[in-house]
PDB file as gemmi writes it, atoms N, CA and C in Angstrom:
CRYST1    1.000    1.000    1.000  90.00  90.00  90.00 P 1                      
ATOM      1  N   MET A   1      45.535  -6.478 -73.773  1.00  0.00           N  
ATOM      2  CA  MET A   1      44.947  -6.026 -72.935  1.00  0.00           C  
ATOM      3  C   MET A   1      43.862  -6.987 -71.827  1.00  0.00           C  
ATOM      4  N   ILE A   2      44.472  -6.693 -70.925  1.00  0.00           N  
ATOM      5  CA  ILE A   2      43.421  -7.163 -69.571  1.00  0.00           C  
ATOM      6  C   ILE A   2      42.319  -6.901 -69.829  1.00  0.00           C  
ATOM      7  N   THR A   3      41.067  -7.553 -69.700  1.00  0.00           N  
ATOM      8  CA  THR A   3      39.819  -6.384 -69.505  1.00  0.00           C  
ATOM      9  C   THR A   3      39.458  -6.735 -67.948  1.00  0.00           C  
ATOM     10  N   LYS A   4      38.239  -6.130 -67.820  1.00  0.00           N  
ATOM     11  CA  LYS A   4      38.027  -5.701 -66.265  1.00  0.00           C  
ATOM     12  C   LYS A   4      37.007  -7.210 -65.132  1.00  0.00           C  
ATOM     13  N   HIS A   5      37.246  -8.127 -66.140  1.00  0.00           N  
ATOM     14  CA  HIS A   5      36.614  -9.614 -66.088  1.00  0.00           C  
ATOM     15  C   HIS A   5      37.830 -10.729 -65.878  1.00  0.00           C  
ATOM     16  N   LYS A   6      38.690 -10.183 -66.675  1.00  0.00           N  
ATOM     17  CA  LYS A   6      40.031 -11.017 -66.158  1.00  0.00           C  
ATOM     18  C   LYS A   6      40.937 -11.004 -65.290  1.00  0.00           C  
ATOM     19  N   MET A   7      40.995  -9.372 -64.925  1.00  0.00           N  
ATOM     20  CA  MET A   7      41.980  -8.887 -63.664  1.00  0.00           C  
ATOM     21  C   MET A   7      41.729  -9.782 -62.652  1.00  0.00           C  
ATOM     22  N   PRO A   8      40.300 -10.109 -61.940  1.00  0.00           N  
ATOM     23  CA  PRO A   8      40.399 -10.838 -60.858  1.00  0.00           C  
ATOM     24  C   PRO A   8      40.936 -12.463 -60.997  1.00  0.00           C  
ATOM     25  N   ILE A   9      40.723 -12.982 -62.358  1.00  0.00           N  
ATOM     26  CA  ILE A   9      41.973 -14.329 -62.289  1.00  0.00           C  
ATOM     27  C   ILE A   9      43.167 -14.054 -62.420  1.00  0.00           C  
ATOM     28  N   ALA A  10      43.617 -12.757 -63.103  1.00  0.00           N  
ATOM     29  CA  ALA A  10      45.065 -12.882 -63.253  1.00  0.00           C  
ATOM     30  C   ALA A  10      45.460 -12.660 -61.468  1.00  0.00           C  
ATOM     31  N   VAL A  11      45.014 -11.921 -60.599  1.00  0.00           N  
ATOM     32  CA  VAL A  11      45.369 -11.368 -59.152  1.00  0.00           C  
ATOM     33  C   VAL A  11      45.274 -12.296 -58.444  1.00  0.00           C  
ATOM     34  N   ILE A  12      44.375 -13.412 -58.802  1.00  0.00           N  
ATOM     35  CA  ILE A  12      44.368 -14.452 -57.820  1.00  0.00           C  
ATOM     36  C   ILE A  12      45.651 -15.597 -58.240  1.00  0.00           C  
ATOM     37  N   GLY A  13      45.864 -15.534 -59.351  1.00  0.00           N  
ATOM     38  CA  GLY A  13      46.631 -16.301 -60.175  1.00  0.00           C  
ATOM     39  C   GLY A  13      48.466 -16.042 -59.556  1.00  0.00           C  
ATOM     40  N   LEU A  14      48.216 -14.570 -59.467  1.00  0.00           N  
ATOM     41  CA  LEU A  14      49.455 -13.985 -58.473  1.00  0.00           C  
ATOM     42  C   LEU A  14      49.665 -14.194 -57.321  1.00  0.00           C  
ATOM     43  N   LEU A  15      48.455 -14.358 -56.578  1.00  0.00           N  
ATOM     44  CA  LEU A  15      48.769 -14.606 -54.902  1.00  0.00           C  
ATOM     45  C   LEU A  15      48.600 -16.201 -55.129  1.00  0.00           C  
ATOM     46  N   ILE A  16      48.267 -16.892 -55.719  1.00  0.00           N  
ATOM     47  CA  ILE A  16      48.697 -18.196 -55.652  1.00  0.00           C  
ATOM     48  C   ILE A  16      50.294 -18.483 -55.928  1.00  0.00           C  
ATOM     49  N   LEU A  17      50.764 -17.825 -56.966  1.00  0.00           N  
ATOM     50  CA  LEU A  17      52.324 -18.103 -57.391  1.00  0.00           C  
ATOM     51  C   LEU A  17      53.085 -17.656 -56.266  1.00  0.00           C  
ATOM     52  N   PHE A  18      52.550 -16.441 -55.555  1.00  0.00           N  
ATOM     53  CA  PHE A  18      53.489 -15.827 -54.705  1.00  0.00           C  
ATOM     54  C   PHE A  18      53.101 -16.465 -53.137  1.00  0.00           C  
ATOM     55  N   SER A  19      51.831 -17.311 -52.623  1.00  0.00           N  
ATOM     56  CA  SER A  19      51.903 -18.304 -51.754  1.00  0.00           C  
ATOM     57  C   SER A  19      52.369 -19.337 -51.912  1.00  0.00           C  
ATOM     58  N   ALA A  20      53.182 -19.746 -52.964  1.00  0.00           N  
ATOM     59  CA  ALA A  20      53.462 -20.674 -53.187  1.00  0.00           C  
ATOM     60  C   ALA A  20      54.990 -20.968 -53.379  1.00  0.00           C  
ATOM     61  N   VAL A  21      55.744 -20.085 -53.548  1.00  0.00           N  
ATOM     62  CA  VAL A  21      57.183 -19.210 -53.417  1.00  0.00           C  
ATOM     63  C   VAL A  21      57.314 -19.255 -51.862  1.00  0.00           C  
ATOM     64  N   ILE A  22      56.559 -18.493 -51.221  1.00  0.00           N  
ATOM     65  CA  ILE A  22      56.799 -18.095 -49.891  1.00  0.00           C  
ATOM     66  C   ILE A  22      56.813 -19.131 -48.935  1.00  0.00           C  
ATOM     67  N   TRP A  23      56.013 -20.249 -49.325  1.00  0.00           N  
ATOM     68  CA  TRP A  23      56.177 -21.687 -48.793  1.00  0.00           C  
ATOM     69  C   TRP A  23      57.116 -22.920 -49.288  1.00  0.00           C  
ATOM     70  N   ARG A  24      57.801 -22.681 -50.332  1.00  0.00           N  
ATOM     71  CA  ARG A  24      58.841 -23.167 -50.642  1.00  0.00           C  
ATOM     72  C   ARG A  24      60.427 -22.868 -49.502  1.00  0.00           C  
ATOM     73  N   ASN A  25      60.265 -21.040 -49.731  1.00  0.00           N  
ATOM     74  CA  ASN A  25      61.073 -20.649 -48.854  1.00  0.00           C  
ATOM     75  C   ASN A  25      60.958 -21.370 -47.457  1.00  0.00           C  
ATOM     76  N   VAL A  26      59.775 -21.401 -46.761  1.00  0.00           N  
ATOM     77  CA  VAL A  26      59.620 -21.791 -45.241  1.00  0.00           C  
ATOM     78  C   VAL A  26      60.009 -23.466 -45.179  1.00  0.00           C  
ATOM     79  N   GLN A  27      59.577 -24.227 -46.308  1.00  0.00           N  
ATOM     80  CA  GLN A  27      59.850 -25.250 -46.325  1.00  0.00           C  
ATOM     81  C   GLN A  27      61.357 -25.541 -46.322  1.00  0.00           C  
ATOM     82  N   SER A  28      61.681 -25.078 -47.070  1.00  0.00           N  
ATOM     83  CA  SER A  28      63.329 -25.186 -47.263  1.00  0.00           C  
ATOM     84  C   SER A  28      64.307 -24.526 -45.800  1.00  0.00           C  
ATOM     85  N   ASP A  29      63.797 -24.078 -44.965  1.00  0.00           N  
ATOM     86  CA  ASP A  29      64.272 -24.353 -43.628  1.00  0.00           C  
ATOM     87  C   ASP A  29      64.430 -25.395 -42.676  1.00  0.00           C  
ATOM     88  N   PHE A  30      63.282 -26.439 -42.944  1.00  0.00           N  
ATOM     89  CA  PHE A  30      63.349 -27.820 -42.318  1.00  0.00           C  
ATOM     90  C   PHE A  30      63.763 -28.827 -43.395  1.00  0.00           C  
ATOM     91  N   ASN A  31      64.687 -28.688 -44.369  1.00  0.00           N  
ATOM     92  CA  ASN A  31      65.105 -29.791 -45.082  1.00  0.00           C  
ATOM     93  C   ASN A  31      66.327 -30.433 -44.078  1.00  0.00           C  
ATOM     94  N   ASN A  32      66.710 -29.711 -43.463  1.00  0.00           N  
ATOM     95  CA  ASN A  32      67.746 -30.280 -42.266  1.00  0.00           C  
ATOM     96  C   ASN A  32      67.770 -30.742 -41.023  1.00  0.00           C  
ATOM     97  N   VAL A  33      66.414 -31.296 -41.058  1.00  0.00           N  
ATOM     98  CA  VAL A  33      65.995 -31.463 -39.551  1.00  0.00           C  
ATOM     99  C   VAL A  33      65.543 -33.160 -39.135  1.00  0.00           C  
ATOM    100  N   THR A  34      65.932 -33.299 -37.514  1.00  0.00           N  
ATOM    101  CA  THR A  34      64.988 -34.585 -37.277  1.00  0.00           C  
ATOM    102  C   THR A  34      63.385 -34.280 -36.890  1.00  0.00           C  
ATOM    103  N   TRP A  35      63.130 -35.279 -36.538  1.00  0.00           N  
ATOM    104  CA  TRP A  35      61.565 -35.010 -36.225  1.00  0.00           C  
ATOM    105  C   TRP A  35      61.480 -36.151 -35.321  1.00  0.00           C  
ATOM    106  N   LYS A  36      61.700 -35.412 -33.568  1.00  0.00           N  
ATOM    107  CA  LYS A  36      61.149 -35.472 -32.655  1.00  0.00           C  
ATOM    108  C   LYS A  36      59.513 -35.871 -32.194  1.00  0.00           C  
ATOM    109  N   GLN A  37      59.110 -37.431 -31.697  1.00  0.00           N  
ATOM    110  CA  GLN A  37      57.807 -37.682 -31.174  1.00  0.00           C  
ATOM    111  C   GLN A  37      57.397 -36.723 -30.057  1.00  0.00           C  
ATOM    112  N   TYR A  38      56.197 -36.349 -29.796  1.00  0.00           N  
ATOM    113  CA  TYR A  38      55.919 -35.639 -28.985  1.00  0.00           C  
ATOM    114  C   TYR A  38      54.276 -36.424 -28.521  1.00  0.00           C  
ATOM    115  N   ILE A  39      54.304 -36.461 -27.288  1.00  0.00           N  
ATOM    116  CA  ILE A  39      53.042 -36.985 -26.516  1.00  0.00           C  
ATOM    117  C   ILE A  39      51.928 -35.344 -26.190  1.00  0.00           C  
ATOM    118  N   VAL A  40      51.205 -35.525 -26.844  1.00  0.00           N  
ATOM    119  CA  VAL A  40      49.987 -34.492 -26.656  1.00  0.00           C  
ATOM    120  C   VAL A  40      49.691 -34.528 -25.177  1.00  0.00           C  
ATOM    121  N   GLY A  41      49.800 -33.247 -24.211  1.00  0.00           N  
ATOM    122  CA  GLY A  41      49.246 -33.372 -22.421  1.00  0.00           C  
ATOM    123  C   GLY A  41      48.243 -32.566 -22.383  1.00  0.00           C  
ATOM    124  N   SER A  42      47.773 -32.685 -21.737  1.00  0.00           N  
ATOM    125  CA  SER A  42      46.251 -31.503 -20.972  1.00  0.00           C  
ATOM    126  C   SER A  42      46.945 -30.176 -21.456  1.00  0.00           C  
ATOM    127  N   GLY A  43      46.152 -29.461 -22.310  1.00  0.00           N  
ATOM    128  CA  GLY A  43      46.596 -27.871 -22.005  1.00  0.00           C  
ATOM    129  C   GLY A  43      47.592 -27.480 -23.203  1.00  0.00           C  
ATOM    130  N   ASP A  44      47.980 -28.509 -23.845  1.00  0.00           N  
ATOM    131  CA  ASP A  44      49.313 -28.582 -25.063  1.00  0.00           C  
ATOM    132  C   ASP A  44      48.160 -27.957 -26.219  1.00  0.00           C  
ATOM    133  N   THR A  45      48.953 -27.032 -26.685  1.00  0.00           N  
ATOM    134  CA  THR A  45      48.478 -26.288 -28.333  1.00  0.00           C  
ATOM    135  C   THR A  45      49.094 -26.871 -29.107  1.00  0.00           C  
ATOM    136  N   MET A  46      49.249 -26.355 -30.666  1.00  0.00           N  
ATOM    137  CA  MET A  46      50.062 -26.552 -31.780  1.00  0.00           C  
ATOM    138  C   MET A  46      51.497 -25.525 -31.231  1.00  0.00           C  
ATOM    139  N   TRP A  47      50.797 -24.531 -30.517  1.00  0.00           N  
ATOM    140  CA  TRP A  47      51.787 -23.089 -30.370  1.00  0.00           C  
ATOM    141  C   TRP A  47      52.672 -23.431 -29.362  1.00  0.00           C  
ATOM    142  N   SER A  48      51.992 -23.777 -28.254  1.00  0.00           N  
ATOM    143  CA  SER A  48      53.176 -24.171 -27.027  1.00  0.00           C  
ATOM    144  C   SER A  48      54.173 -25.779 -27.571  1.00  0.00           C  
ATOM    145  N   ILE A  49      53.643 -26.296 -28.436  1.00  0.00           N  
ATOM    146  CA  ILE A  49      54.168 -27.544 -28.896  1.00  0.00           C  
ATOM    147  C   ILE A  49      55.376 -27.304 -30.106  1.00  0.00           C  
ATOM    148  N   ALA A  50      55.117 -26.041 -30.741  1.00  0.00           N  
ATOM    149  CA  ALA A  50      55.932 -25.583 -31.717  1.00  0.00           C  
ATOM    150  C   ALA A  50      56.843 -24.833 -31.002  1.00  0.00           C  
ATOM    151  N   GLN A  51      56.654 -24.185 -30.147  1.00  0.00           N  
ATOM    152  CA  GLN A  51      57.921 -23.529 -28.905  1.00  0.00           C  
ATOM    153  C   GLN A  51      58.689 -24.017 -28.399  1.00  0.00           C  
ATOM    154  N   THR A  52      58.977 -25.578 -28.396  1.00  0.00           N  
ATOM    155  CA  THR A  52      59.593 -26.595 -28.057  1.00  0.00           C  
ATOM    156  C   THR A  52      60.686 -26.815 -28.918  1.00  0.00           C  
ATOM    157  N   SER A  53      60.159 -26.370 -30.636  1.00  0.00           N  
ATOM    158  CA  SER A  53      61.116 -27.124 -31.851  1.00  0.00           C  
ATOM    159  C   SER A  53      62.989 -26.372 -31.541  1.00  0.00           C  
ATOM    160  N   THR A  54      63.204 -26.736 -31.881  1.00  0.00           N  
ATOM    161  CA  THR A  54      64.918 -26.264 -31.904  1.00  0.00           C  
ATOM    162  C   THR A  54      65.273 -25.487 -33.144  1.00  0.00           C  
ATOM    163  N   VAL A  55      64.505 -25.415 -33.882  1.00  0.00           N  
ATOM    164  CA  VAL A  55      64.510 -24.487 -35.432  1.00  0.00           C  
ATOM    165  C   VAL A  55      64.214 -23.206 -35.105  1.00  0.00           C  
ATOM    166  N   ASP A  56      65.253 -22.766 -36.106  1.00  0.00           N  
ATOM    167  CA  ASP A  56      65.562 -21.415 -35.939  1.00  0.00           C  
ATOM    168  C   ASP A  56      64.915 -20.644 -36.954  1.00  0.00           C  
ATOM    169  N   THR A  57      63.432 -20.228 -36.946  1.00  0.00           N  
ATOM    170  CA  THR A  57      62.405 -19.454 -37.247  1.00  0.00           C  
ATOM    171  C   THR A  57      61.133 -19.297 -36.425  1.00  0.00           C  
ATOM    172  N   ASN A  58      60.049 -18.531 -37.082  1.00  0.00           N  
ATOM    173  CA  ASN A  58      58.991 -18.074 -36.597  1.00  0.00           C  
ATOM    174  C   ASN A  58      58.315 -19.773 -36.298  1.00  0.00           C  
ATOM    175  N   THR A  59      57.739 -19.174 -35.102  1.00  0.00           N  
ATOM    176  CA  THR A  59      56.837 -20.417 -34.135  1.00  0.00           C  
ATOM    177  C   THR A  59      55.346 -20.306 -35.361  1.00  0.00           C  
ATOM    178  N   ARG A  60      55.010 -19.632 -36.136  1.00  0.00           N  
ATOM    179  CA  ARG A  60      53.980 -19.546 -36.903  1.00  0.00           C  
ATOM    180  C   ARG A  60      54.736 -20.374 -38.211  1.00  0.00           C  
ATOM    181  N   ASP A  61      55.402 -20.253 -38.356  1.00  0.00           N  
ATOM    182  CA  ASP A  61      55.787 -21.294 -39.798  1.00  0.00           C  
ATOM    183  C   ASP A  61      55.990 -22.689 -38.931  1.00  0.00           C  
ATOM    184  N   ILE A  62      56.690 -23.314 -37.806  1.00  0.00           N  
ATOM    185  CA  ILE A  62      56.539 -23.638 -37.400  1.00  0.00           C  
ATOM    186  C   ILE A  62      55.456 -24.864 -37.207  1.00  0.00           C  
ATOM    187  N   VAL A  63      54.385 -24.068 -36.884  1.00  0.00           N  
ATOM    188  CA  VAL A  63      53.167 -24.657 -36.881  1.00  0.00           C  
ATOM    189  C   VAL A  63      52.587 -25.128 -37.925  1.00  0.00           C  
ATOM    190  N   ALA A  64      52.770 -24.401 -39.572  1.00  0.00           N  
ATOM    191  CA  ALA A  64      52.387 -24.659 -40.393  1.00  0.00           C  
ATOM    192  C   ALA A  64      52.854 -25.807 -41.128  1.00  0.00           C  
ATOM    193  N   VAL A  65      54.196 -26.340 -40.590  1.00  0.00           N  
ATOM    194  CA  VAL A  65      54.807 -26.911 -41.067  1.00  0.00           C  
ATOM    195  C   VAL A  65      54.343 -28.333 -40.189  1.00  0.00           C  
ATOM    196  N   MET A  66      54.457 -28.426 -38.943  1.00  0.00           N  
ATOM    197  CA  MET A  66      54.297 -29.316 -38.324  1.00  0.00           C  
ATOM    198  C   MET A  66      52.702 -29.957 -38.890  1.00  0.00           C  
ATOM    199  N   GLN A  67      51.896 -29.374 -39.039  1.00  0.00           N  
ATOM    200  CA  GLN A  67      50.482 -29.468 -39.640  1.00  0.00           C  
ATOM    201  C   GLN A  67      50.709 -30.238 -41.132  1.00  0.00           C  
ATOM    202  N   ASP A  68      51.595 -29.997 -41.677  1.00  0.00           N  
ATOM    203  CA  ASP A  68      51.976 -30.653 -43.221  1.00  0.00           C  
ATOM    204  C   ASP A  68      52.622 -31.866 -42.855  1.00  0.00           C  
ATOM    205  N   TYR A  69      53.364 -31.598 -42.033  1.00  0.00           N  
ATOM    206  CA  TYR A  69      53.951 -32.892 -41.808  1.00  0.00           C  
ATOM    207  C   TYR A  69      53.464 -34.281 -41.346  1.00  0.00           C  
ATOM    208  N   ASN A  70      52.405 -33.842 -39.976  1.00  0.00           N  
ATOM    209  CA  ASN A  70      51.683 -34.786 -39.603  1.00  0.00           C  
ATOM    210  C   ASN A  70      50.308 -35.110 -40.341  1.00  0.00           C  
ATOM    211  N   GLU A  71      50.478 -34.385 -41.242  1.00  0.00           N  
ATOM    212  CA  GLU A  71      48.643 -34.503 -42.026  1.00  0.00           C  
ATOM    213  C   GLU A  71      48.044 -34.277 -41.089  1.00  0.00           C  
ATOM    214  N   MET A  72      47.835 -32.965 -40.720  1.00  0.00           N  
ATOM    215  CA  MET A  72      46.847 -32.801 -39.602  1.00  0.00           C  
ATOM    216  C   MET A  72      45.992 -31.822 -40.532  1.00  0.00           C  
ATOM    217  N   HIS A  73      44.318 -31.555 -40.378  1.00  0.00           N  
ATOM    218  CA  HIS A  73      43.473 -31.178 -41.223  1.00  0.00           C  
ATOM    219  C   HIS A  73      43.244 -29.741 -40.205  1.00  0.00           C  
ATOM    220  N   ASN A  74      43.447 -29.914 -39.404  1.00  0.00           N  
ATOM    221  CA  ASN A  74      42.971 -29.034 -38.226  1.00  0.00           C  
ATOM    222  C   ASN A  74      44.090 -28.950 -37.417  1.00  0.00           C  
ATOM    223  N   VAL A  75      44.149 -27.844 -36.136  1.00  0.00           N  
ATOM    224  CA  VAL A  75      45.063 -27.697 -35.063  1.00  0.00           C  
ATOM    225  C   VAL A  75      44.378 -28.470 -33.796  1.00  0.00           C  
ATOM    226  N   ASN A  76      43.315 -29.385 -33.549  1.00  0.00           N  
ATOM    227  CA  ASN A  76      42.735 -30.009 -32.647  1.00  0.00           C  
ATOM    228  C   ASN A  76      43.804 -31.142 -32.215  1.00  0.00           C  
ATOM    229  N   LEU A  77      44.314 -30.649 -30.705  1.00  0.00           N  
ATOM    230  CA  LEU A  77      44.387 -32.094 -29.749  1.00  0.00           C  
ATOM    231  C   LEU A  77      43.788 -32.752 -28.734  1.00  0.00           C  
ATOM    232  N   HIS A  78      44.754 -33.989 -28.766  1.00  0.00           N  
ATOM    233  CA  HIS A  78      43.826 -34.659 -27.805  1.00  0.00           C  
ATOM    234  C   HIS A  78      44.939 -35.162 -26.705  1.00  0.00           C  
ATOM    235  N   PRO A  79      45.377 -35.141 -25.564  1.00  0.00           N  
ATOM    236  CA  PRO A  79      45.879 -35.484 -24.811  1.00  0.00           C  
ATOM    237  C   PRO A  79      46.173 -37.110 -25.147  1.00  0.00           C  
ATOM    238  N   GLY A  80      47.651 -37.572 -25.449  1.00  0.00           N  
ATOM    239  CA  GLY A  80      47.839 -39.027 -26.026  1.00  0.00           C  
ATOM    240  C   GLY A  80      48.038 -39.100 -27.337  1.00  0.00           C  
ATOM    241  N   ASP A  81      47.415 -37.770 -27.949  1.00  0.00           N  
ATOM    242  CA  ASP A  81      47.788 -37.754 -29.213  1.00  0.00           C  
ATOM    243  C   ASP A  81      49.523 -38.123 -29.488  1.00  0.00           C  
ATOM    244  N   VAL A  82      50.566 -38.212 -30.578  1.00  0.00           N  
ATOM    245  CA  VAL A  82      51.915 -38.137 -30.674  1.00  0.00           C  
ATOM    246  C   VAL A  82      51.864 -37.337 -32.178  1.00  0.00           C  
ATOM    247  N   ILE A  83      52.517 -36.667 -31.885  1.00  0.00           N  
ATOM    248  CA  ILE A  83      53.043 -35.756 -33.264  1.00  0.00           C  
ATOM    249  C   ILE A  83      54.381 -35.364 -33.536  1.00  0.00           C  
ATOM    250  N   LEU A  84      54.978 -35.259 -34.617  1.00  0.00           N  
ATOM    251  CA  LEU A  84      56.062 -35.015 -34.522  1.00  0.00           C  
ATOM    252  C   LEU A  84      56.612 -33.480 -34.358  1.00  0.00           C  
ATOM    253  N   VAL A  85      57.806 -33.323 -34.247  1.00  0.00           N  
ATOM    254  CA  VAL A  85      58.150 -31.771 -33.794  1.00  0.00           C  
ATOM    255  C   VAL A  85      59.528 -31.684 -34.277  1.00  0.00           C  
ATOM    256  N   PRO A  86      59.706 -30.438 -35.531  1.00  0.00           N  
ATOM    257  CA  PRO A  86      61.251 -30.197 -35.879  1.00  0.00           C  
ATOM    258  C   PRO A  86      62.272 -29.938 -35.165  1.00  0.00           C  
ATOM    259  N   MET A  87      63.224 -30.430 -34.804  1.00  0.00           N  
ATOM    260  CA  MET A  87      64.605 -30.350 -34.161  1.00  0.00           C  
ATOM    261  C   MET A  87      65.752 -30.464 -35.129  1.00  0.00           C  
ATOM    262  N   SER A  88      66.404 -29.281 -34.749  1.00  0.00           N  
ATOM    263  CA  SER A  88      67.854 -28.691 -35.454  1.00  0.00           C  
ATOM    264  C   SER A  88      68.857 -30.561 -35.251  1.00  0.00           C  
ATOM    265  N   LYS A  89      69.647 -30.622 -36.335  1.00  0.00           N  
ATOM    266  CA  LYS A  89      70.466 -31.521 -36.218  1.00  0.00           C  
ATOM    267  C   LYS A  89      71.580 -30.954 -35.635  1.00  0.00           C  
TER     268      LYS A  89                                                      
END                                                                             
């Protein structure tokens, strides 16, 4: 029997597991892509750059994978930065 003190731990564990499964499914969409260098210009955002990707998935997932692949800890971009953008093969 789960006590009321162990319930939050169980819920957190399930949320972590669920998040990991979703993240694995998102990343599987990017197994068969090439990565194109993109030079950041004035006014570019991760969202606008992700929209140039030819991968057939939603922009939010593309932004997340771009952040992960480019080892970015935030979405702050500066003109002249070079990031990699996924493109369908």
